[in-house]
C-alpha positions as CSV (number, residue, x, y, z in Angstrom):
1,M,-0.4,19.8,-13.0
2,K,-1.1,18.8,-9.3
3,K,-2.9,15.7,-10.3
4,G,-0.1,14.8,-12.7
5,I,2.5,15.1,-9.9
6,L,0.4,12.9,-7.6
7,L,-0.1,10.3,-10.3
8,T,3.6,10.2,-11.0
9,A,4.5,9.8,-7.3
10,V,2.1,6.9,-7.0
11,I,3.4,5.2,-10.1
12,L,7.0,5.6,-8.9
13,L,6.2,4.0,-5.5
14,S,4.2,1.2,-7.1
15,T,7.0,0.5,-9.6
16,A,9.5,0.3,-6.8
17,G,7.2,-2.1,-5.0
18,F,6.7,-4.4,-8.0
19,A,10.5,-4.6,-8.4
20,Q,10.6,-6.3,-5.0
21,A,7.5,-8.5,-5.5
22,Q,9.5,-11.7,-5.3
23,E,10.9,-10.8,-1.9
24,G,7.6,-9.8,-0.2
25,E,3.9,-9.5,-0.6
26,L,1.5,-6.6,-1.0
27,S,-0.3,-6.2,2.3
28,G,-2.3,-3.5,4.0
29,T,-5.2,-2.4,6.1
30,I,-8.7,-1.1,5.4
31,D,-10.0,1.1,8.2
32,V,-13.0,3.1,9.2
33,T,-12.7,5.4,12.1
34,Y,-15.4,7.4,13.9
35,L,-14.3,10.5,15.9
36,S,-16.6,12.3,18.3
37,A,-14.6,15.5,17.7
38,Y,-12.1,16.2,14.9
39,L,-8.8,17.7,16.2
40,W,-5.8,18.2,13.9
41,R,-2.5,19.4,15.3
42,G,-4.5,21.1,18.1
43,F,-7.0,22.8,15.9
44,D,-10.7,22.0,16.2
45,M,-11.6,21.4,12.6
46,Y,-15.4,21.3,13.1
47,P,-16.0,23.7,16.0
48,G,-19.5,23.8,17.2
49,A,-21.7,23.8,20.2
50,H,-21.9,20.0,20.2
51,G,-18.3,19.1,19.4
52,E,-18.9,18.0,15.8
53,G,-17.0,14.8,14.8
54,A,-16.0,13.0,11.7
55,I,-16.0,9.7,9.9
56,Q,-12.7,8.7,8.3
57,P,-12.3,5.7,6.0
58,S,-8.8,4.9,4.8
59,I,-6.6,2.3,3.1
60,D,-3.0,1.7,4.0
61,L,-0.7,-0.3,1.8
62,D,2.7,-1.8,2.6
63,L,4.4,-2.2,-0.8
64,Y,5.9,-5.6,-0.8
65,G,7.9,-5.2,2.4
66,T,10.2,-2.6,0.9
67,G,9.4,0.0,3.6
68,L,7.5,2.1,1.1
69,G,3.9,2.8,2.1
70,L,0.9,4.5,0.5
71,N,-2.1,5.7,2.5
72,V,-5.3,7.3,1.3
73,L,-7.7,8.8,3.9
74,W,-11.1,10.5,3.4
75,S,-12.5,12.7,6.1
76,R,-16.1,13.9,6.3
77,A,-18.1,15.7,9.0
78,N,-20.8,13.8,10.9
79,T,-23.1,16.8,10.7
80,S,-24.3,19.4,8.1
81,A,-23.9,22.2,10.7
82,A,-22.1,25.3,9.7
83,N,-19.0,27.1,11.1
84,K,-19.0,30.7,12.3
85,G,-18.6,31.9,8.7
86,G,-21.8,30.1,7.7
87,V,-20.0,27.4,5.6
88,S,-21.3,23.9,6.1
89,F,-18.9,21.4,7.6
90,E,-19.9,19.1,4.8
91,N,-18.0,21.4,2.4
92,G,-14.8,20.7,4.4
93,E,-14.3,17.2,3.1
94,E,-10.7,16.2,3.1
95,L,-8.7,13.7,1.0
96,W,-5.2,12.9,2.2
97,L,-2.6,11.1,0.2
98,T,0.5,10.0,2.1
99,L,3.6,8.5,0.6
100,S,6.2,7.3,3.1
101,Y,9.2,5.2,3.8
102,N,10.1,3.5,7.1
103,S,13.1,1.6,8.3
104,S,15.4,1.2,11.3
105,L,19.0,2.1,12.3
106,F,21.4,0.7,14.8
107,E,19.5,-2.6,15.3
108,Y,20.3,-4.4,18.6
109,E,21.7,-1.2,20.1
110,T,20.3,0.7,23.1
111,Y,19.9,3.7,20.7
112,A,18.2,1.7,18.0
113,T,16.1,4.1,16.0
114,D,12.9,3.5,14.0
115,Y,12.2,6.3,11.5
116,T,9.6,7.3,8.9
117,V,9.9,10.0,6.3
118,G,7.1,11.0,4.0
119,W,5.0,13.5,2.1
120,V,1.3,14.3,2.5
121,N,-1.1,16.0,0.1
122,Y,-4.2,17.5,1.7
123,D,-6.9,18.0,-0.9
124,Y,-10.4,19.7,-0.3
125,P,-12.5,18.4,-3.2
126,D,-15.3,20.9,-2.7
127,E,-12.9,23.9,-2.7
128,P,-10.7,25.4,-5.4
129,S,-7.0,24.3,-5.0
130,N,-5.8,27.8,-4.4
131,I,-8.2,28.2,-1.4
132,K,-7.3,25.4,1.0
133,D,-5.1,22.7,-0.5
134,F,-1.7,22.2,1.2
135,Q,1.1,19.7,1.6
136,E,3.6,18.6,4.2
137,F,6.9,16.8,4.6
138,F,7.5,14.9,7.8
139,A,10.3,12.9,9.5
140,S,9.5,10.9,12.6
141,F,12.0,9.1,14.9
142,A,11.4,6.7,17.8
143,W,13.7,5.0,20.2
144,P,12.1,1.7,21.4
145,E,15.1,0.4,23.4
146,I,16.4,3.5,25.0
147,C,14.2,3.4,28.2
148,P,14.5,0.1,30.2
149,E,11.0,0.4,31.5
150,G,9.4,0.2,28.0
151,V,8.6,3.9,27.5
152,V,9.2,4.8,23.9
153,P,10.2,8.5,23.3
154,S,9.7,10.0,19.8
155,Y,10.3,13.2,17.9
156,T,8.5,14.3,14.7
157,I,9.3,17.4,12.6
158,I,6.8,18.6,10.0
159,R,7.0,21.3,7.3
160,L,3.7,22.6,6.0
161,W,3.1,24.7,2.8
162,A,0.4,25.7,0.4
163,S,0.0,23.7,-2.7
164,E,-0.4,26.7,-5.0
165,S,2.1,29.5,-5.2
166,K,-0.5,32.2,-5.0
167,S,-2.8,30.3,-2.7
168,Q,-5.0,31.9,0.0
169,A,-3.6,29.1,2.2
170,N,-0.1,30.6,2.3
171,D,-0.7,31.6,5.9
172,L,-0.8,27.9,6.8
173,S,2.9,27.5,6.1
174,G,5.2,26.7,8.9
175,W,6.8,24.0,11.1
176,F,5.5,21.7,13.8
177,H,7.7,19.9,16.3
178,I,6.1,17.0,18.3
179,L,7.7,15.3,21.3
180,G,6.0,12.1,22.2
181,L,6.0,9.3,24.8
182,G,4.4,5.9,24.4
183,Y,3.9,3.0,26.7
184,D,2.1,-0.4,26.3
185,L,0.5,-1.3,29.7
186,P,-0.6,-4.9,30.1
187,V,-3.8,-5.3,32.2
188,E,-6.1,-8.2,33.0
189,G,-8.1,-9.3,29.9
190,L,-11.3,-7.4,29.3
191,L,-12.9,-10.4,27.5
192,P,-13.4,-13.9,28.9
193,D,-11.1,-15.6,26.4
194,V,-8.4,-13.0,26.5
195,P,-6.0,-13.4,29.5
196,E,-4.2,-10.1,28.9
197,Q,-5.2,-6.7,27.4
198,I,-2.7,-4.1,26.2
199,L,-3.5,-0.4,26.8
200,H,-1.6,1.9,24.5
201,L,-0.8,5.0,26.5
202,S,0.5,8.1,24.7
203,L,1.5,11.7,25.3
204,A,2.3,14.2,22.6
205,M,3.5,17.8,23.2
206,V,3.4,20.2,20.2
207,Y,5.5,23.3,19.4
208,N,3.9,25.3,16.6
209,E,6.1,27.7,14.5
210,G,3.1,29.6,13.0
211,A,1.7,26.7,11.0
212,G,-1.9,25.7,10.3
213,S,-3.6,29.0,10.5
214,G,-3.0,32.8,10.1
215,G,-1.8,34.6,13.3
216,V,-0.6,31.5,15.2
217,D,2.0,32.4,17.8
218,H,5.3,30.6,17.9
219,D,4.9,28.6,21.1
220,W,4.1,25.3,22.7
221,S,0.5,25.0,21.6
222,H,-1.0,21.9,23.4
223,A,-0.5,18.4,24.7
224,V,-2.6,15.3,23.9
225,F,-3.0,12.4,26.3
226,G,-4.4,9.2,24.9
227,V,-5.4,5.6,25.8
228,S,-6.5,3.0,23.3
229,T,-6.7,-0.7,23.0
230,D,-7.4,-3.4,20.4
231,F,-9.9,-6.3,20.3
232,D,-9.2,-9.1,17.8
233,L,-12.6,-10.0,16.3
234,G,-11.1,-12.8,14.2
235,N,-10.6,-13.1,10.4
236,D,-8.0,-10.3,10.6
237,V,-10.7,-7.8,11.8
238,T,-9.7,-5.5,14.8
239,L,-11.9,-3.2,16.9
240,S,-10.0,-0.3,18.5
241,P,-11.6,2.2,20.9
242,G,-9.7,5.2,22.2
243,V,-10.1,8.2,24.5
244,Y,-8.1,11.4,24.1
245,Y,-7.7,14.7,26.1
246,Q,-6.1,17.8,24.8
247,S,-4.7,20.4,27.1
248,S,-4.7,23.6,25.1
249,W,-2.0,26.1,25.9
250,E,-2.1,28.6,23.1
251,D,-5.3,30.5,22.3
252,T,-4.3,31.2,18.7
253,V,-4.5,27.5,18.1
254,N,-7.3,26.5,20.4
255,S,-8.7,28.4,23.4
256,S,-10.5,25.3,24.9
257,D,-9.4,22.0,26.3
258,E,-10.9,19.1,24.4
259,L,-12.0,15.6,25.2
260,W,-13.0,13.1,22.5
261,A,-13.4,9.4,21.7
262,S,-12.5,7.3,18.7
263,L,-13.7,3.9,17.4
264,S,-12.0,2.1,14.6
265,V,-12.8,-1.1,12.7
266,S,-9.9,-2.3,10.6
267,C,-9.3,-5.4,8.4
268,A,-5.8,-6.5,7.4
269,F,-5.1,-8.3,4.2
């Protein structure tokens, strides 16, 4: 049943895209990201003595300029180490399918709003569907013109629920609220032929309404500070390093502050 629903959703999005094929082109990005530690909504997904990380290849499709998007991401641990329960991190492989729509409102106004709404299915191929699989609906809003200094505030609301009605993952259900700030800081070029480099600065503060794990308190759980940049390698290939720091506020989500790095290689088509 679940696979049938996923297939139907993909077909509907693809059909809508093909209907607009004369107005736009199918485009997208293939990406491979290395994470020195894997944090998701504040939770350390591979907790270990050495801060176990992940490798995450993905493909992101823009369906003919319609605003419809399809993303598929696979996440796998970089180590065969086990968690406290003795289960190997390799058994925690994840497959994400994201269907989304993005557009804008109030163009040319100070309160111009970019928004994205979507649905995500989280599948764990090595586990039964009634053990871990879950889904979410999200809506994200950003206001790129509202701050004269170039700071972009954003707000995202997320509803999480288990994929199966009698799932052992029912205690994952709940809401996330994410307040964000972004700023692109121009600095002197880091490469000889690049006169200017853009540093993408970000801050996200998360309020958790009992989502993601059993026994999570309703509270502000953490904040994540990030800085990343992009290097154009030519032929539509981009190298993107980043560094992130999580200040953890709620022990039921994460009792430790976290520092990790990311390195992505992407190719647009």
